[in-house]
C-alpha positions as CSV (number, residue, x, y, z in Angstrom):
1,X,141.0,84.9,109.1
2,X,140.1,81.7,107.7
3,X,136.1,82.1,107.3
4,X,135.3,84.0,104.2
5,X,132.9,87.3,105.0
6,X,129.8,88.3,102.7
7,X,128.3,91.5,102.9
8,X,124.5,91.3,102.3
9,X,122.3,94.1,101.2
10,X,118.7,94.2,99.7
11,X,118.3,97.1,97.1
12,X,115.0,98.6,96.7
13,X,115.1,101.5,94.3
14,X,118.7,102.4,95.5
15,X,121.6,101.5,93.6
16,X,123.1,104.8,93.4
17,X,123.4,104.8,97.1
18,X,124.5,101.3,97.0
19,X,127.7,102.6,94.9
20,X,128.5,105.3,97.5
21,X,127.9,103.1,100.7
22,X,130.0,100.2,99.2
23,X,132.8,101.8,97.9
24,X,134.9,102.0,101.3
25,X,134.0,98.4,102.6
26,X,136.9,96.1,101.7
27,X,140.2,95.6,103.2
28,X,142.7,93.4,101.7
29,X,142.5,91.1,104.9
30,X,138.8,90.8,104.3
31,X,138.2,90.7,100.7
32,X,134.1,90.3,101.5
33,X,131.9,89.3,98.7
34,X,129.4,91.6,98.2
35,X,125.7,90.1,97.2
36,X,122.9,92.6,96.6
37,X,119.3,91.0,96.3
38,X,117.1,93.3,94.0
39,X,113.6,93.9,94.9
40,X,112.5,94.9,91.8
41,X,110.9,98.5,91.2
42,X,111.5,99.3,87.6
43,X,113.2,97.6,84.7
44,X,115.3,100.7,84.2
45,X,116.7,100.3,88.0
46,X,117.5,96.8,87.7
47,X,119.4,97.3,84.7
48,X,121.4,99.8,86.4
49,X,122.0,97.6,89.1
50,X,123.2,94.8,87.2
51,X,125.5,97.0,85.1
52,X,127.0,98.6,88.5
53,X,127.6,94.9,90.0
54,X,129.6,94.0,86.6
55,X,131.5,97.2,87.2
56,X,132.2,96.4,90.8
57,X,132.3,92.4,91.1
58,X,129.1,92.5,93.2
59,X,127.2,89.1,93.2
60,X,123.5,89.8,92.2
61,X,120.2,87.9,93.1
62,X,117.4,89.0,90.9
63,X,113.9,87.8,92.3
64,X,110.9,88.6,90.2
65,X,108.9,89.9,93.0
66,X,109.3,92.1,95.9
67,X,109.9,89.8,98.7
68,X,110.7,92.2,101.3
69,X,113.8,92.7,103.7
70,X,114.1,89.6,105.8
71,X,113.1,87.3,102.7
72,X,115.6,89.3,100.9
73,X,118.2,88.7,103.3
74,X,117.7,85.2,103.9
75,X,117.7,84.6,99.9
76,X,121.4,86.6,100.0
77,X,122.8,84.8,103.0
78,X,121.9,81.3,100.8
79,X,123.7,82.8,98.2
80,X,126.8,84.1,99.5
81,X,126.9,80.9,101.5
82,X,127.2,79.0,98.0
83,X,129.9,81.4,96.7
84,X,131.7,80.2,100.0
85,X,131.1,82.7,102.8
86,X,130.5,81.7,106.5
87,X,130.2,85.0,108.1
88,X,127.8,87.7,107.1
89,X,127.4,91.5,107.3
90,X,123.9,92.3,107.0
91,X,123.5,95.6,105.8
92,X,121.0,98.2,105.0
93,X,121.1,99.9,101.6
94,X,121.0,103.4,103.5
95,X,123.8,102.5,105.6
96,X,127.6,102.3,105.4
97,X,130.7,101.2,107.3
98,X,134.4,101.6,106.6
99,X,136.7,98.8,105.9
100,X,138.6,99.1,109.5
101,X,135.3,99.0,111.4
102,X,133.9,96.3,109.5
103,X,137.3,94.5,110.6
104,X,136.8,95.6,114.3
105,X,133.3,93.7,114.0
106,X,134.6,90.6,112.0
107,X,137.3,90.2,114.8
108,X,135.0,90.6,117.5
109,X,132.6,88.1,116.4
110,X,135.3,85.7,115.9
111,X,136.1,85.6,119.6
112,X,132.2,85.2,120.6
113,X,130.9,83.6,117.4
114,X,127.7,82.6,118.9
115,X,126.4,86.2,118.8
116,X,125.2,89.0,116.9
117,X,127.4,91.6,116.4
118,X,126.7,95.4,115.8
119,X,128.7,98.6,115.6
120,X,127.2,102.1,117.0
121,X,125.0,103.4,114.4
122,X,124.8,107.0,114.0
123,X,123.3,109.6,111.5
124,X,125.0,111.5,109.3
125,X,125.0,114.4,111.7
126,X,127.1,112.4,113.8
127,X,124.2,111.7,116.7
128,X,123.7,108.1,117.6
129,X,120.6,106.5,115.7
130,X,121.2,103.1,117.8
131,X,123.6,101.9,120.4
132,X,121.2,98.5,120.9
133,X,117.9,98.8,122.3
134,X,115.7,97.7,124.8
135,X,111.7,96.7,124.0
136,X,109.2,97.2,127.1
137,X,106.9,94.5,127.5
138,X,104.3,96.9,129.5
139,X,104.0,99.0,126.5
140,X,106.0,97.5,123.5
141,X,107.9,100.7,123.3
142,X,111.6,100.9,122.5
143,X,114.4,102.9,124.4
144,X,118.1,102.8,124.7
145,X,120.1,100.0,125.6
146,X,121.1,100.2,129.4
147,X,123.8,98.3,131.2
148,X,121.2,97.4,134.2
149,X,117.8,96.9,132.3
150,X,114.2,96.4,133.9
151,X,113.6,92.8,133.9
152,X,110.5,93.5,131.8
153,X,112.7,94.5,128.6
154,X,113.9,92.6,125.9
155,X,117.1,93.5,124.5
156,X,117.6,93.9,120.7
157,X,120.2,95.4,118.0
158,X,119.2,96.9,114.8
159,X,119.1,95.2,111.7
160,X,121.0,98.2,109.7
161,X,124.1,96.7,110.0
162,X,125.3,93.4,112.2
163,X,127.7,90.4,111.6
164,X,126.2,87.0,112.3
165,X,127.7,83.4,111.6
166,X,126.7,80.5,109.5
167,X,125.9,78.5,112.7
168,X,124.0,80.8,114.6
169,X,122.0,81.6,111.5
170,X,121.1,78.1,110.7
171,X,119.9,77.7,114.3
172,X,117.7,80.7,113.8
173,X,116.5,80.0,110.6
174,X,117.6,83.5,109.5
175,X,114.6,86.0,109.9
176,X,111.4,85.1,110.2
177,X,109.6,86.0,106.8
178,X,106.1,86.9,108.0
179,X,107.5,90.3,108.9
180,X,108.0,91.2,105.5
181,X,109.4,94.7,106.6
182,X,109.9,96.2,110.0
183,X,110.2,94.1,113.5
184,X,112.3,91.6,111.4
185,X,115.5,92.3,113.6
186,X,113.6,92.5,117.2
187,X,112.3,89.0,116.3
188,X,115.8,88.0,115.4
189,X,117.5,89.5,118.5
190,X,114.8,87.9,120.7
191,X,115.0,84.5,119.4
192,X,118.9,84.4,119.4
193,X,119.1,85.4,123.1
194,X,116.9,82.3,123.8
195,X,119.0,80.4,122.0
196,X,121.7,81.5,124.3
197,X,123.4,84.1,121.9
198,X,125.1,87.5,122.8
199,X,124.0,90.7,121.7
200,X,127.3,92.8,121.2
201,X,127.3,96.5,120.3
202,X,131.0,97.4,119.5
203,X,131.9,100.9,120.6
204,X,134.9,101.2,118.9
205,X,133.3,100.5,115.4
206,X,130.6,102.7,113.9
207,X,128.5,102.6,111.2
208,X,126.3,105.9,109.6
209,X,122.7,105.0,108.6
210,X,121.1,107.8,106.3
211,X,117.4,106.6,107.4
212,X,115.8,109.2,104.9
213,X,118.0,108.0,101.9
214,X,115.7,105.2,100.8
215,X,112.6,107.5,101.3
216,X,113.6,110.5,99.0
217,X,112.3,111.3,95.7
218,X,114.2,111.8,92.4
219,X,115.4,115.0,93.4
220,X,116.6,114.1,96.7
221,X,114.1,115.7,98.7
222,X,112.6,113.5,101.9
223,X,109.2,112.1,101.5
224,X,108.6,111.6,104.7
225,X,107.3,108.1,106.1
226,X,105.5,105.6,103.5
227,X,102.4,104.2,103.8
228,X,104.1,100.9,104.1
229,X,106.1,102.3,107.3
230,X,103.0,102.7,109.1
231,X,101.4,99.7,107.9
232,X,104.1,97.0,108.8
233,X,105.2,98.9,112.2
234,X,101.7,98.6,113.7
235,X,100.8,95.2,112.2
236,X,104.1,93.5,113.1
237,X,104.0,94.6,116.9
238,X,101.2,92.2,117.1
239,X,102.7,89.6,114.9
240,X,105.7,89.9,117.0
241,X,103.5,89.8,120.4
242,X,101.4,86.8,119.0
243,X,104.8,84.6,118.1
244,X,107.3,85.2,121.0
245,X,105.3,87.0,123.9
246,X,103.5,85.1,126.8
247,X,99.6,85.4,127.0
248,X,99.1,88.2,129.9
249,X,101.8,90.4,127.6
250,X,100.0,89.2,124.4
251,X,96.8,90.4,125.7
252,X,97.8,93.7,127.3
253,X,99.4,94.5,123.7
254,X,96.3,94.0,122.2
255,X,94.4,96.2,124.3
256,X,97.0,99.0,123.4
257,X,96.9,98.5,120.0
258,X,95.1,101.7,119.3
259,X,97.4,103.7,121.3
260,X,100.6,102.0,119.7
261,X,98.9,103.1,116.3
262,X,98.9,106.3,117.6
263,X,102.5,106.6,118.6
264,X,103.5,105.2,115.4
265,X,101.9,107.8,113.4
266,X,103.3,110.4,115.4
267,X,107.0,109.3,114.4
268,X,105.8,110.4,110.9
269,X,106.4,113.7,111.8
270,X,105.0,117.1,110.2
271,X,105.1,115.8,106.5
272,X,102.3,113.3,107.1
273,X,100.3,116.3,107.6
274,X,100.1,117.2,104.1
275,X,98.2,113.8,103.2
276,X,96.6,113.0,106.7
277,X,94.1,110.3,105.3
278,X,97.0,108.1,103.6
279,X,98.7,107.7,107.1
280,X,95.8,107.4,108.8
281,X,94.3,104.7,106.7
282,X,97.6,102.4,106.9
283,X,97.6,102.6,110.3
284,X,93.9,101.5,110.5
285,X,94.5,98.7,107.9
286,X,97.8,97.8,110.2
287,X,95.8,97.8,113.4
288,X,93.1,95.4,112.0
289,X,95.4,93.2,110.3
290,X,97.5,92.7,113.4
291,X,94.8,92.0,115.7
292,X,93.6,89.5,113.3
293,X,97.0,87.7,112.9
294,X,97.4,87.6,116.3
295,X,94.0,86.3,116.9
296,X,94.6,83.9,114.0
297,X,98.1,82.5,115.3
298,X,97.3,82.8,119.3
299,X,93.3,81.9,119.4
300,X,93.4,81.6,123.1
301,X,95.9,84.3,124.0
């Protein structure tokens, strides 16, 4: 193994989770660099993260403003490349992967470098969170990846944990930073397949994604979905359509905008009903912003 591997993570107020999730990631034959991009929350959080990085040997990138997920990862990959890395594990702060599983991904990617390579991602209870997905063009909904998909779907893999090489990353230009949060992994996957890359899910490798981990209060109690979750999921659905779908599908997704927003709201579960107006306002703002953005990008679509 000649290429240097880097693990790139974006932190947002979760330094304690990073320590737990990155503790078992190293193996002597991999010796990965760890690059943490800290989207700022509080002065105390940044101080604690920097102290932790000094203790563990992590490299930090410290922007002065919250760049979002995609832009944060792009910045982290650029920093890792400056340190000599040529292959990158993109990892959510609330996800963890054992060193043996990372080695499996690394080896699989080495055999097919023009690819995005992901593990099976499980929840803490062992159930499958993601084994790859299909995006239905008729509705914009997501479904599990199948071996014989309908022709009206686009495959994608989760951005929670995947390996990508320098050459493909350059070809794609990294994540599209217009998304800020959510849907950037769908966008990257679609652009990768259109560039001739493979999307590979390795059944022999697993990661664990504690999705609620970054949405907990200081006592560890789940807060439910944030307003940003509703806003960006709803807005970015239409941003994606304007960027990557044909005119007919874009028009169809526009017509389904309110229905799609309703579907996203239902994903918030019961906790949202304790404050029903906040998610609803976020959904309305996301729908309006998405429709306006789509019209601006594709006035004839």
